[in-house]
Residue, then its C-alpha position, 0 to 999 in steps of 0.5 A: m499500500g502506498s504512502i499518503f504523502a507525497r514524495a519531495e522531488a530528490s535533488p542530486n544529493a540523493a544518488s549520494g545517499r544523503g537523501n536530501t530534497s531541492l530546496v532551490g526556489g520556492l515562495p519569496a521570503e516576504e510571501f511566506k511571511l505574509v502567509s504564515r501571519n494569516h495562520a492564528a496560533g497559540v502564544a507560548v514562553i519556553t524557558a530552560d537553563a543550561g547551567e548558565g542562568p535561565v533563558g526564555l522565549t516568546a513561541t507561537s510555533v508550538f505543537s503536539v507531535s504524539a500522544e504516545p509517547p507525549l511529545f511537543g515540539f517548537s521552533l525558534s531561530c537560531a539568531s535568537s539569544s536563547a538559542p545556545t542554551i536551548a542548544k545546551a539544555d537537557t530539559v525546557v518548560i513550556h508555558l501556554l499563555s492565557a490572554r492574562q499574560l500578554a505582559a509576560a508574552r512581550l516581555f520575553a519577546t523583547s530582545g536585550v532586556d532581563r526577562f527574569a529581573d522580577p523575582e516575583s514573576w518565576g521561581r525554579l521547580a523542584t528539578g530546577e527549571p525556571c517556571l513562571h508564575g500564574v500561567p494556566v498551563w506548563i508542560r516540563g519535558r526533556i529534549v530528545g531531538r534538535m533539527e537545524a532547518g533553515g535558520s531555525m531549530v526545530v526542537t521535539v521535547h518529550a513531555l514529562q510532567s505538566h500542571i493546570a492550574p483552576a485558571a486554565g479555562d481563561a481565554p488563550l492569548v493568540y497571535h494573528n497578523r502581527t496582533w495579539h488576540q484573545l479568545g472568548d465565548h463570542s468567537m466560538l462557532p458551532a461545532 
């Protein structure tokens, strides 16, 4: 039985056993960005510490990979100030934000600031990872894969522990077309 997935055209490197596909051409960068801005995404903050102090970043690229085993994924720019730590860290904490955490999303998306300056806004889990206070959901996981893709690093995380706060039913923070959004009852469509 054939695969339901289309095969990519093989590049000349495929014959050498490297199995690369041709990435020449494609959408121009500006068109790619325009298309991507039209995809709404939940907002998360990813934190880690590889022994040199906590780092964190805002991400809209968090996705579930598998329920068995429980895997999540996310991507970040290789140019991000957090990338060297994520490249070395064993574990991360993925914080799924509600609309009430807009200030945290903005803080962790801002370059050149001390994102952990306010000791009241975060603490460490018993296992040592930096964890933000007041988020409705967080997932602690072990990094099980890293792959460079273009100018980004795609990271796969095996979920080990989670916390769901009573406020987890709050409206999620969503990013769409360069703007923060809040979902609510008014935005629900019939199933």
